[in-house]
N, C-alpha and C positions, 0 to 999 in steps of 0.2 A: 131292413133285416140286419141284426147284429151277427157278425161272423166271429167264431173263436179265433184267437191269435195263434200263430204257428208256435208249437212247443216241441222241442226235441228232434225235429226232422232236419237236422243239420249234420255235417261231418267236417273233419278237420283238414280238408284239402286246401292247397294254396293256389293263388292265381297262377296262370300258365306263363305269364310274362309281365315285365314291368310295362305299365301303360299310363300315359298322362291322364290325370283325372280318375285314376283307379280308386275304387271305393273300399279298399281293405281297412282303412282307418275309420270308415263310417259304419262298419258292420255293427258296432254296439248300438247305433241308432236304427239301423235297417232291420236287423233280425228280430228284435222284440216287437217291431211294428208290423211284421208280415202276418198275413192271415193264414189260417189252415187252407190247404189247397190240394188239388190232385196233380195236374201237370204244371210244369214251370216254363215260362217264356221270357226271353230277353232279347229284344230287337237291336240293342247296342251293347254287345257283350264285352268289348274291350279286352282287358287282360283276364277277365273271368273271376274277379274276386267274389262277386255275389253268386254267380253260377256254380262255382266250386264249393260254396258254403251250403246251399240248400240241397236237400235230398228229395227226389221225386221219382215216381215210376217212369216218367218220360219227361225229357227236356227238349226245348226248341230254342236254339240260339242263332244269332245273326249279327253280321257287321258288314259295313260297306268296304272295309279295308281288305283288299284281296290278299295282301301279304299275311295279315293276321289270320284270316280264315284258312289260308294254305297251311299255317302252323297247326291250327285245330285239326284239320283233316290229316296232316302227317302223323300227328299223335294218335288220332282215332284209328287210323289204318296201320299204325306202327310201320311207317314207310322206311324201308331199309336204307335207301339212298340218303334220305334226310339224316338218319342217325349216324350213318357212316361218315358223312361230311362234318356233322357236328362234333363227332369224336376226333376227327383230324384237326379241326380248328382248336379244340381243347388241347390236343397234343402239341400243336404249334405254340400255343400260349405258354404251356408248361416248359417247353424247350427254350423259348426266348427268355423266360424268367431265369432259367438256369444259366443262360449266357450272361444275363445282366448281373446275376449274383457273383459271377467270376470276373467282373470288369474292374479288377484291381488296378490295371494299368491306367484307367481313366482317373481313378482316385489319386494315384501317385502323380499323374500329370497335373491334375487340378491343384494339388498342394504345391507343386512347383510353379504353377501359374501365378500363385500369390506372390512370388518373389519378383524382384526387378529384372531378372534375367529372361522372363517370359512375358509376352503381351498377348492381347487378343488376336493379333495377326498370326500367332503361332498355333491357334486352336484348330482351324480347318485342316492344315497340313497334317497335324497329329492325328486327327480323327480319320483322315484318309488312310494313313499308314496302318490303322488298326482294323479297318474294314477290308480285310484281305479277301481274295477270291477263292481261297481253298475251302475244303469241306468243313473246316472247324470254325469258320467265321460265323457271325450272327445270322446271316441269311440261311445257314444250314438248319435253323429252327423250323423252316418250312418243310413239311413232308413233300415228297416228290409229286404227289397228286396235284399240288398247286403249281401248275406249269405256267400260269399267267402273271405278267407284270412283275416278275421277280426283280428286275432291275429297279423298279420303283421302290421296293423295300430298302435296297442299298442306298438309294438317293435319299429316302426319307430318314433312314438311320443317320446318315451324314448330317442332314439338316437339323434333326432334333437334338443330336448329341452336341453339335457345334453351338446351337442356340442355347441349350441348357447350360453348358460350361460358361459361356459368356454371361448369361443372365445371372448365374450364381455369383460370379465375380462382381458384377455390378451391384448386386444386393449387399454383398459383404463389404463393399467399399463405403457403405453408409450405415451398416449395422455390424453386429459382432460376427466373428468367424464361426462358420458351421463346424460342429463336430464331424468326425469322419463318417459316422453312421448316417448322418443327414446328407452328406455328400453322396454316399452310395445310393441312398433312397432316391435322390434326385436323378442320378444317372440311370438308375433302374427305370424310373418313369419315362425317361427319354427312349429307352429301348422299347418299353411296352407301348408307348404312344406311337412309335413308328410302326409296330406290328398292327395296332389298331387302325392306323391310316391305310395300311396295306389292305386289310380286310374291308375297310370302307371303300377303297378303290374298286375292289371286286364287286362289292354290293352295288356300286353305282355304274357298273359295266352292264348296260342293257343287253348287249349281245350274249354275254356270258350267262346272265340270269335267264334269258329265254331258252338257252340250250339245256339247262339242268335245273329243274324245279327243286330237287332235293338240296342242291348247293344254295340256291337262292333263299330257301326257307331257313337253312342253317345259318347263313350270313345274317339274315334278319334277326334270329335269336341272339347271335353274338353281338350285333350292334345294339340291340335293346338292353343287353346286360352291361355293356361297357361304355356306351355313350354317356356324356355328362348328364347326371341326374336322370338317366333313362328318357331324356327328351327325344321327340321326333320333330324334325324341321327340315324343309327342303328349300333350295334356292329357286330363283326364277327359271332355271333350266330343269327343274324337277330332280335335282341331285341332293342327296342327304348330306347335310353339312354340319352336324353337331360334332364338336371336338371330343377327344378322349376324356374320360371321367377323372383321370389324374391319379396321384399317388395312392389314394385309398383303394383304387381298383386293381393295383398291380398283382395282388395275391388272390384275387377272385378266381375261382375255378368253375368249370362247367360240369364237373362230375355230378354234383348233387342235382343240377337241373336235368341232366340226361337220365339219371336214376329215377327222378320223379316222373319224367315223361314215360318211362317204362313201368311205373309202379302199378300193381294190380288194382289198387283202389281207384286211381285216376282212370285207368283203362275201363274198369267196370262202369264208372260214372259216364264215360264218353260213349260206351256201347249203347246206352239208352238215350242218346242225344242225337237230334237232327241238327245239322250244321248248314247254314245258308249264308250267301253273300249277296244280299238283295237290298233294295230300298226298303225301309222299315214297313211302309204301308203294303208293299207287294208281299213281304214276308208274312205279315199278319193276315193278309187275305188268303195267302196260299195255305197257311196253317191256322185256321180260325180258332181263337181261344173260346172255351166254353165257360159257363157260369161258375163251375167249380175249379177253374184254373187260376193261376196267378201270373200276372205280367209285371216284371220289374223293368223300369226304364231309367237309363242314365244317358240321356242324349247330350250332344255338344251344348256348351253354354251359349246363352244369348249374349254375344259380344262381337266386337269387330274382328276378333281373332278366332272365328268359328270354323276355320278350315280344319276338317277332321280327317287326319291321315290321307291327305290329298283330295278329300271329298268335301266340298263346301256344304255347310249346313246353314241355310239362310233363315230369316224370320218367316218367310213363306213356309219353309219346312216345319218350323215350330208351330205355325198355325195349323198345318195339315195334321201334325201329331196331336195337338190339342183337340181338333175336330174329331179325329178318330176315337180318342179316349173318351171324350164327353158324349159322343152321339152314336158310336158303333160298337164299342168294346163291351161285351157282356160279362167279361171276367173281372175279378178284383184286380186292381192295378195300383202300383206305387211308382211315383216319379220323384227322383232326387235331382235337384238342379240348383245352380246359383241363383239367388234372388235378384231379379231386376223388375222395375215397374211393368215392363212389357210382359214378362212371364207371369207376374202376379195377376195382371189383367186377363190373361188367357184362361186362368183357372179359377177366377172369381165367379163361381157358378154354384147353384143350389146342389146340395148333396156332396160337394167336394170339400174334403178336410185338408187344411194347409197348416203344417207345423214348421217351425224354424229351428235351426241349430247352427252353431259356428264351426267352421272348418279351419284348422291351422295349416296353411300351406307350408310345405317343407322348402320349396324353391319359389322365388319370385323372379323369373327371368325377364330382364329388360323392363322391370316394373309393370309387367302386364297384369299381375294379379295383386289384389289387396291381400296382405299377409293374414288378415282375419276377415273372412267374408261370411255373410249370413247366407245359409243355404235353406232351401225349402224341401220338405218331405211332404209330397202331395198324394193323397189317396182318395179313392171313391168309396171307401168303407169306414 
C-alpha cells in the first residue's frame, strides 16, 4: 500500500539540548520522507531534534539516558527546583564574566611579563595576590546556594590563570605579539574555564547529585551547553571529563534556554507526550504502535564506540532492533543510521527501502568519525 507523505504537520520548536549525533541538520532529509501518521514514537529521542519538529495528537518518546530523561520530565512538569538551580548557574556565569571583564590587572601584568624584569616564575605569586579572600574576589561570582567545593574554584582559578599567562607568553615568543583585546579574551577564558571546571566538579559529585535531582539536572544542562562541542565522555571511573568549550563559549548565556523550557509552545507539545527511560524493546512493547502511527529511530551507530550515554549498545542490540522492526512493528517506521556492511545486511529485506545521504560532521574527535560519512535512511514504506 502507498502511504501519503507527511505535509505541513511540523512546527518550529528546537531540540531541548545539544546531543551527540543529533539530527537537526538531517531534518531536510527526514521531514520530506516521513509518512502521514497519527501518533508519533521515538525510542532513542536524544536531544529531540526530530521529536520537536513533528506535530501529532500524541507522542511517545524514550531514551536509556537517565539524565536526559530527567531533563524531559523536569520540563514537562515545570519542576521548580530544576529551574531555580538553572537560574542560579546562569547568574553565576554572568557574574564571573563581569569579574573577567574587569581583569585589567592581569592585562597590565602580562604586558610587564613581556619585559626582561619579569619571568614565568613571577606569574604564580602575582595570580595568588589577585585571588583575595574578600567578597569582591572572583569566587564571589558563586551565589550563596553553592555551598560545596568553593575552595576548588579558587584553586582552579589560580591554575587556569597561571597556565594561561605562561602559555600566551610561550606562543608570543615564536609569533607576533597579541593586541590587548586578545590578551583580555584569553584571560577571560581562564576565568570562565575555571567556573566550568567548578560546575563539572559538582556534576561529578555523586553524593551531591543524589541529594537534589533539580540541581543534578540543571548541572547536566549546563555541562551540555558549555562542554567542548557538546560532547559527552566519561573516564574509567564514570566521571565526565570533557573540557571547557573555550573562548567562543565565554559569552553564551542560559537565559534563552530557560525561556524556551518555559515557552507555551514547548509545554503544549510535552503535555501530549509520554516520556520513558526503558530499553527500546520494552518501550515499544509497553506502548505498542498501531498501523497508522509513525516510529522514528536514531539508534547508536554500529561502531566500536557505541557506548551511548553510559549505556552500551551492541551488535546484538542492533539485531534485536532489526528483528522487531522487520517482524513485529505494524507501524510505518524510518531508521537513520551510519552505513556499515553489518547494518546494510540487517535491513536487506523484501519490502524495505534503503536510501543514502552524506552527513558532514562538524567535529571529528580523535579521528573517530570520517568527516564525510554515508548514512542510510531506511523505511518500511
